C-alpha positions in Angstrom: 108.9 111.3 119.4 108.6 109.9 122.8 106.4 111.2 125.6 107.2 110.8 129.3 104.6 109.2 131.6 104.9 111.2 134.8 103.8 108.5 137.2 106.0 105.8 135.8 108.7 107.9 134.3 108.9 105.6 131.3 108.9 106.7 127.7 105.7 105.9 125.7 106.5 104.4 122.3 104.9 105.9 119.3 102.8 103.8 116.9 105.6 103.8 114.4 108.1 102.6 117.0 105.8 99.8 118.0 105.3 98.8 114.3 109.0 99.1 113.6 109.7 96.7 116.5 107.0 94.3 115.4 108.2 94.1 111.8 111.8 93.9 112.7 111.1 90.7 114.6 108.3 89.2 112.4 110.6 86.5 111.2 111.2 85.3 114.7 107.5 84.6 115.4 107.2 80.8 116.1 105.4 78.8 113.4 105.1 81.7 111.0 105.5 81.1 107.3 109.0 82.6 106.7 108.3 83.5 103.0 105.0 85.2 103.9 106.6 87.1 106.9 109.5 88.2 104.7 107.2 89.5 102.0 105.0 91.4 104.6 108.2 92.9 106.1 109.4 93.9 102.7 106.1 95.7 102.0 106.3 97.5 105.3 110.0 98.5 104.9 109.2 99.9 101.4 106.2 101.9 102.8 103.9 99.8 100.6 102.0 97.8 103.2 98.5 98.6 102.0 95.4 96.5 101.9 95.6 96.1 98.1 99.3 95.3 98.0 99.0 92.8 100.8 96.0 91.1 99.1 98.0 91.0 95.8 101.0 89.5 97.6 99.0 86.9 99.4 97.3 85.9 96.1 100.7 85.7 94.4 102.2 83.5 97.2 99.1 81.3 97.2 99.3 80.8 93.4 103.0 80.0 93.7 102.4 77.4 96.4 99.6 75.8 94.2 102.0 75.7 91.2 104.6 74.0 93.3 102.2 71.2 94.2 101.3 70.5 90.6 
């Protein structure tokens, strides 16, 4: 739901709209780890972006990268 700002006559984006835009473009952020960004976007899209799920995903990715080095 958008609200109108009377002085500027521009719609004000909701928090969800701002987050949707951010996560839709997360893979385009320069120098971001594409695998990490993809996993974070996936959690967001599934409605599972929580502190615990993000921590678990980061740990899993970290372990995977360590296994690749060995």
